[in-house]
C-alpha positions as CSV (number, residue, x, y, z in Angstrom):
1,X,-7.6,-21.4,0.3
2,X,-6.6,-17.8,-0.8
3,X,-6.7,-14.4,1.1
4,X,-7.0,-10.8,-0.2
5,X,-3.9,-9.2,0.8
6,X,-4.4,-6.1,-1.5
7,X,-8.0,-5.8,0.3
8,X,-6.7,-5.9,4.0
9,X,-3.8,-3.8,3.2
10,X,-6.5,-1.1,1.9
11,X,-8.8,-1.5,4.9
12,X,-6.0,-1.3,7.3
13,X,-3.8,1.9,5.9
14,X,-7.2,3.6,5.4
15,X,-8.1,3.2,9.1
16,X,-4.3,3.7,10.1
17,X,-3.9,7.1,8.1
18,X,-7.6,8.1,8.3
19,X,-7.5,8.6,4.3
20,X,-9.7,7.2,1.4
21,X,-7.7,4.3,0.0
22,X,-8.6,2.2,-3.1
23,X,-6.9,-0.6,-4.9
24,X,-8.6,0.9,-8.3
25,X,-8.5,4.7,-9.0
26,X,-11.6,5.8,-8.6
27,X,-13.5,7.9,-11.5
28,X,-13.7,11.2,-9.2
29,X,-10.6,11.5,-7.1
30,X,-10.6,12.8,-3.6
31,X,-8.4,15.7,-3.1
32,X,-6.0,13.3,-1.2
33,X,-6.0,9.7,-0.9
34,X,-3.6,6.5,-1.3
35,X,-3.7,4.0,-4.5
36,X,-2.4,0.3,-3.5
37,X,-1.5,-1.7,-6.8
38,X,0.1,-5.5,-6.5
39,X,3.1,-4.7,-9.3
40,X,4.7,-8.1,-8.9
41,X,6.4,-10.4,-6.4
42,X,7.8,-13.8,-6.0
43,X,5.8,-16.8,-6.6
44,X,3.1,-18.2,-4.9
45,X,4.1,-21.1,-2.7
46,X,1.8,-23.6,-0.9
47,X,1.4,-21.9,2.5
48,X,2.7,-18.0,1.4
49,X,2.5,-15.6,-1.1
50,X,5.3,-12.6,-1.6
51,X,3.9,-10.0,-3.4
52,X,5.1,-6.3,-4.4
53,X,2.8,-3.5,-3.4
54,X,3.3,0.0,-4.7
55,X,1.3,2.5,-2.8
56,X,0.4,6.0,-4.2
57,X,-0.2,9.1,-2.0
58,X,-2.5,11.6,-4.2
59,X,-2.7,15.2,-3.0
60,X,-3.3,18.4,-4.2
61,X,0.0,19.7,-3.1
62,X,3.5,18.3,-3.7
63,X,4.3,18.9,-0.1
64,X,0.9,17.1,1.1
65,X,1.3,13.9,-1.3
66,X,5.2,14.0,0.0
67,X,4.2,13.8,4.0
68,X,1.4,11.5,3.4
69,X,3.7,9.0,1.8
70,X,6.6,9.6,4.0
71,X,4.1,8.6,6.8
72,X,2.8,6.0,5.4
73,X,6.4,4.5,3.9
74,X,7.7,4.9,7.6
75,X,5.0,2.9,8.9
76,X,5.3,0.2,6.7
77,X,8.8,-0.4,6.7
78,X,9.4,0.2,10.4
79,X,6.1,-0.6,12.4
80,X,3.9,-2.8,10.4
81,X,2.0,-5.2,12.6
82,X,2.3,-9.4,12.6
83,X,-1.2,-9.2,11.5
84,X,-3.2,-7.3,8.8
85,X,-6.9,-8.2,8.6
86,X,-6.3,-11.8,10.0
87,X,-3.6,-12.3,7.1
88,X,0.0,-13.6,9.1
89,X,3.2,-11.1,7.7
90,X,6.1,-13.5,7.8
91,X,8.6,-10.8,6.3
92,X,8.7,-7.3,4.9
93,X,11.4,-5.0,3.1
94,X,11.1,-1.9,0.9
95,X,11.6,-2.5,-2.5
96,X,11.8,1.1,-3.8
97,X,11.8,4.2,-1.9
98,X,9.7,7.6,-2.3
99,X,9.8,8.5,-5.8
100,X,7.7,11.5,-6.9
101,X,5.7,10.5,-10.5
102,X,4.1,13.5,-11.8
103,X,0.1,12.9,-12.9
104,X,-1.5,13.7,-15.8
105,X,-4.6,14.8,-13.4
106,X,-4.6,18.9,-13.0
107,X,-4.3,19.9,-9.8
108,X,-3.1,16.3,-8.5
109,X,0.3,15.2,-6.9
110,X,1.8,11.8,-6.8
111,X,4.9,10.2,-4.9
112,X,5.0,6.2,-4.5
113,X,6.9,3.4,-3.1
114,X,7.4,-0.4,-3.3
115,X,6.9,-3.0,-0.6
116,X,7.6,-6.4,-0.9
117,X,5.5,-8.6,1.9
118,X,5.5,-12.2,2.3
119,X,2.5,-13.2,3.9
120,X,0.7,-16.4,4.9
121,X,-2.2,-17.7,2.3
122,X,-4.9,-18.3,5.3
123,X,-6.2,-16.1,8.3
124,X,-6.1,-16.7,11.4
125,X,-9.2,-16.3,13.4
């Protein structure tokens, strides 16, 4: 059985930070949002996976984007709960600190960081 860790993280972060959160960039972008992308990671094992997730914070000002990415990063690195959407987190570690990544979209600013999260492949009920 496989689990949708990206989807579980999307729901979790959207609720936690009260900001639209996507796993695919929307055609019409809200003024402030998060984007989660699985960007690599370790190999899939029988009972766990160890993906890398890049989390982007988009906003209409550079300061808003920075404030959002630092709040999300702090939470993901220091306060991540043991279960997200019923999926057990085994281990997590920052892979890349916040980095400013200018966008081609007019009026948008973006920061991103990457985190590795080892998780179980079954949901706990």
